[in-house]
C-alpha positions in Angstrom: 0.2 0.0 0.2 1.3 3.6 -1.0 2.3 6.2 1.5 -0.8 8.3 0.4 -3.1 5.0 0.7 -1.6 4.8 4.2 -2.5 8.2 4.5 -5.9 8.7 3.6 -7.0 4.8 5.7 -5.2 6.8 8.7 -7.5 9.7 8.3 -10.0 7.4 8.0 -9.4 6.3 11.1 -9.0 10.0 12.7 -12.1 10.6 11.3 -14.4 7.6 13.2 -12.2 8.7 16.1 -13.8 12.0 15.9 -17.3 10.9 15.0 -16.8 8.8 18.6 -16.1 11.9 20.4 -12.4 11.7 20.9 -11.5 15.4 20.2 -7.6 14.6 20.6 -7.6 13.0 17.0 -8.8 16.7 15.6 -5.7 17.7 16.1 -3.5 15.0 14.4 -6.3 15.3 11.6 -5.8 19.3 11.1 -2.0 19.2 11.0 -2.0 16.1 8.7 -4.2 18.6 6.1 -2.9 22.3 7.0 -0.4 23.1 4.8 -1.9 21.7 1.8 -5.1 23.7 1.8 -3.5 26.8 3.3 -1.6 26.5 -0.1 -4.7 25.4 -2.1 -6.7 28.2 -0.7 -3.6 31.3 -1.2 -3.2 29.8 -4.5 -7.0 30.2 -5.5 -8.0 33.6 -3.6 -7.8 36.5 -6.2 -6.4 39.7 -6.1 -9.5 41.0 -4.9 -9.7 38.8 -2.1 -6.7 38.8 -0.7 -7.1 42.3 -0.2 -10.1 41.7 2.0 -9.5 38.1 3.3 -6.8 36.4 5.5 -5.8 32.9 4.4 -5.7 31.8 7.2 -9.1 32.9 8.4 -10.5 30.8 5.5 -8.7 28.0 6.1 -9.5 28.2 10.0 -13.2 28.6 8.8 -12.9 25.6 6.6 -12.3 23.3 9.3 -14.9 24.7 11.4 -17.0 24.0 9.3 -15.9 20.5 8.4 -15.7 19.7 12.1 -19.5 20.5 12.6 -20.0 18.4 10.2 -18.1 15.7 10.4 -20.6 13.8 12.4 -22.0 13.2 8.8 -18.9 12.7 6.7 -18.9 8.9 5.1 -16.5 7.8 3.6 -16.7 6.7 0.3 -13.4 5.3 -1.2 -9.6 6.7 -0.9 -9.4 10.1 -1.0 -13.0 11.1 -0.4 -12.0 12.9 3.3 -9.3 14.6 0.8 -11.3 16.0 -1.3 -14.6 16.6 1.0 -11.9 19.7 2.4 -10.9 21.0 -0.6 -14.8 20.9 -1.6 -15.4 23.0 1.6 -12.3 25.5 0.8 -14.2 25.8 -3.1 -17.2 26.6 -1.1 -15.7 29.2 1.2 -14.3 30.9 -1.2 -16.8 31.0 -3.4 -19.4 32.3 -1.0 -16.9 34.9 -0.1 -16.3 36.4 -3.6 -20.3 36.0 -4.0 -20.9 38.6 -0.8 -17.9 40.9 -1.9 -19.4 40.9 -5.3 -23.0 41.6 -3.9 -21.4 44.1 -1.4 -19.8 46.1 -4.7 -23.4 45.6 -6.5 -25.0 47.4 -3.3 -22.7 49.9 -3.6 -21.5 49.0 0.0 -18.1 48.0 -1.6 -17.1 51.2 -4.0 -13.5 49.9 -4.8 -12.8 49.6 -8.3 -10.6 46.7 -9.2 -7.6 48.8 -9.8 -7.7 50.1 -6.4 -8.0 46.8 -4.8 -5.1 45.9 -6.0 -3.3 48.9 -4.6 -4.7 48.1 -0.8 -2.1 47.0 1.3 -2.5 42.9 1.6 -3.3 41.9 4.7 -2.2 38.3 4.2 1.6 39.8 3.0 2.5 38.4 6.3 1.2 35.2 5.5 1.6 31.9 4.6 1.8 30.9 8.4 2.7 27.5 6.9 3.7 24.4 9.8 6.1 23.4 6.8 7.3 26.8 6.1 10.5 26.8 3.7 8.8 24.1 1.7 5.4 25.6 1.2 6.3 29.2 0.9 8.7 28.0 -2.0 6.1 26.1 -3.3 3.5 28.7 -3.2 6.1 31.4 -4.7 7.3 28.9 -8.0 3.2 28.0 -8.0 3.0 32.0 -9.0 5.8 32.0 -11.7 3.3 29.6 -13.6 0.9 30.3 -16.2 -2.7 30.4 -14.7 -3.9 27.2 -16.6 -0.7 25.3 -15.8 -0.8 26.6 -11.9 -4.7 25.6 -11.7 -3.8 21.8 -13.7 -1.3 21.4 -11.4 -3.1 22.9 -7.6 -6.1 20.2 -9.1 -3.6 16.9 -9.5 -0.7 17.6 -7.5 -2.4 19.5 -3.9 -5.9 18.5 -4.4 -4.7 14.9 -5.6 -7.7 14.7 -8.5 -7.1 12.2 -11.2 -6.0 13.3 -15.0 -9.7 12.7 -15.9 -11.2 15.1 -13.0 -9.1 18.0 -13.5 -9.4 18.1 -17.2 -13.1 18.2 -16.8 -12.7 20.8 -13.9 -10.5 22.9 -16.3 -12.4 22.4 -19.7 -9.7 20.4 -21.1 -9.1 16.7 -22.5 -7.5 14.5 -20.8 -4.6 14.8 -23.3 -4.2 18.6 -23.0 -4.5 18.3 -19.3 -2.1 15.8 -18.8 0.7 17.7 -21.3 -0.5 21.1 -19.5 0.2 19.3 -16.4 3.5 17.1 -17.2 5.0 20.4 -19.0 4.3 22.6 -15.4 5.6 20.1 -13.4 9.3 20.1 -15.5 8.9 24.1 -15.6 7.7 23.7 -11.3 11.4 21.5 -11.0 13.1 24.2 -12.4 11.8 27.0 -10.6 12.1 25.0 -7.1 15.9 24.0 -7.9 18.2 26.0 -5.8 19.6 28.9 -7.1 16.4 29.3 -9.7 15.9 32.7 -11.4 
């Protein structure tokens, strides 16, 4: 069994312990997913939302929601809890974008996109990853990739979707998504080398 399969099996065991009332299992589950979810959040927030929201606040909100709903979670297959958390992230970001978009349409947030881009970013002090060196370096390298390449890498590498699922999510054929992913990984490897430009 692969390391990923062992980790997911252990995650399901931790979920079951939480469901049976073992609060200490929540800490282990939180630490297991924290950095990956934070990276996913930071890669998905646009400049407008990053000017208004701290990535870490979204992370904590996602975990708070997941904890309150964990009693209803039923693992269906390997990776189901991981996917569940990433869906929670996407829904939270979508809700925040809808909320701020509605405020802006009502005139409660009279900020143009260009003004939003010039506001100081409260997330500049972020991220506060547990594995700071590795995840900060990965985030910087991902930011240098074209948007479609970054998206397919986040979907496949961070959110652990299959090539077929990632292709569907980005509206490309599986072959095109695979090529984009492989080229992106090659570029990412260059960007992550010590002393890379």
